[in-house]
C-alpha positions in Angstrom: 2.6 -9.9 27.4 3.2 -6.2 27.1 3.1 -5.7 30.8 5.8 -8.2 31.4 7.9 -6.6 28.6 7.6 -3.3 30.4 8.6 -4.8 33.7 11.7 -6.2 32.0 12.6 -2.9 30.4 12.0 -1.0 33.7 14.2 -3.4 35.5 17.0 -3.1 33.0 16.9 0.7 33.3 16.9 0.6 37.1 19.9 -1.7 37.1 21.8 0.4 34.5 21.7 -2.4 31.9 21.1 -1.9 28.2 17.9 -2.9 26.5 19.4 -4.7 23.5 17.8 -6.3 20.4 19.1 -9.7 21.5 17.5 -9.4 24.9 14.2 -8.4 23.3 14.3 -11.4 20.9 15.0 -13.7 23.8 12.2 -12.2 25.8 9.7 -12.6 22.9 10.6 -16.2 22.4 10.5 -17.0 26.2 7.0 -15.4 26.5 5.7 -17.4 23.5 6.7 -20.7 25.1 4.4 -22.3 27.6 6.8 -24.9 29.0 9.5 -25.1 31.5 12.6 -24.1 29.5 16.2 -24.7 30.4 18.8 -22.4 29.0 19.7 -25.0 26.4 16.1 -25.4 25.4 15.6 -21.7 24.8 19.0 -21.4 23.1 18.2 -24.2 20.6 14.9 -22.6 19.8 16.5 -19.2 19.2 19.6 -20.3 17.2 17.6 -21.4 14.2 16.4 -17.9 13.4 19.0 -15.9 15.3 22.4 -17.7 15.1 24.1 -14.6 16.4 22.6 -15.0 19.9 25.0 -17.0 22.0 24.4 -19.5 24.8 25.9 -17.2 27.4 23.6 -14.3 26.4 20.5 -16.6 26.8 21.8 -17.8 30.2 22.4 -14.3 31.5 19.1 -13.0 30.1 17.1 -15.8 31.8 18.8 -14.9 35.1 17.7 -11.3 34.6 14.1 -12.5 33.8 14.2 -14.3 37.2 15.6 -11.4 39.0 13.0 -9.0 37.8 10.1 -11.4 38.5 8.9 -12.3 35.0 10.3 -15.8 35.3 10.7 -18.3 38.1 13.7 -20.6 38.3 12.8 -24.2 39.0 14.9 -27.3 39.7 13.0 -30.5 39.1 15.7 -32.8 40.3 17.4 -33.4 37.0 20.3 -31.0 37.7 19.0 -28.4 35.2 17.5 -25.1 36.1 14.3 -24.5 34.2 12.5 -21.2 33.8 8.8 -20.8 34.0 7.0 -17.6 33.0 5.3 -16.0 35.9 1.8 -14.7 35.2 -1.3 -13.6 37.1 -2.7 -17.1 36.7 -3.6 -19.2 39.7 -0.9 -21.0 41.6 -0.1 -24.4 40.2 1.9 -27.4 41.2 3.9 -30.0 39.3 4.1 -33.7 38.6 7.6 -34.6 37.4 8.3 -37.9 35.6 11.6 -39.4 36.9 12.0 -41.4 33.7 11.3 -39.1 30.7 11.4 -35.7 32.5 7.8 -34.7 31.6 6.4 -31.9 33.7 2.7 -31.8 34.2 1.1 -28.7 35.8 -2.0 -29.1 37.9 -4.2 -27.2 40.2 -6.3 -28.6 43.0 -8.1 -26.4 45.5 -8.3 -29.2 48.0 -4.5 -29.2 48.3 -4.4 -25.5 48.7 -7.1 -25.6 51.4 -5.2 -28.4 53.2 -1.9 -26.5 53.2 -3.7 -23.4 54.6 -5.3 -25.5 57.3 -2.0 -27.1 58.3 -0.3 -23.7 58.4 -3.2 -22.4 60.6 -2.9 -25.4 62.9 0.7 -24.6 63.5 0.3 -20.8 63.8 2.2 -20.4 60.5 1.7 -17.8 57.8 2.5 -19.1 54.3 4.4 -16.6 52.2 4.9 -19.0 49.2 5.2 -22.6 48.5 5.9 -25.2 45.8 4.6 -28.7 45.5 6.5 -31.0 43.2 5.5 -34.7 43.0 8.0 -37.1 41.5 7.0 -40.4 39.9 6.3 -42.0 36.6 4.0 -40.6 33.9 1.3 -42.8 32.3 3.5 -43.4 29.2 6.5 -44.5 31.2 4.4 -46.7 33.4 3.2 -48.6 30.3 6.8 -49.0 29.1 8.1 -50.3 32.5 8.8 -54.0 32.7 
């Protein structure tokens, strides 16, 4: 966590932006969460303890997190940008429920190997990729008529 905090502080300095207490509070809360947060999700978590932090401040700070590389902006088809903490962990993909919006992270080395093989077969070098599979989670399947 400390390394990502330093990346954020260094980025602010390089961009001529101030390191404020509000930004630090937002950063701490964001790094504590292990889910895919929208601006509203994070704002609602913060306003309980820190009512002086406004929605616009959370929005702008999340954008800065994305710009400096400590967060990745994701759009899972529901019209909301969600932010996911970037870490040194292995790459993962997502299953997204079209009914309830649940997001399930998964890793499967077979998928990674197949993607690499497809790229090689086409003389293509992968720089990055995302796999997002949309469907219904187990809970929503049970509730479906």
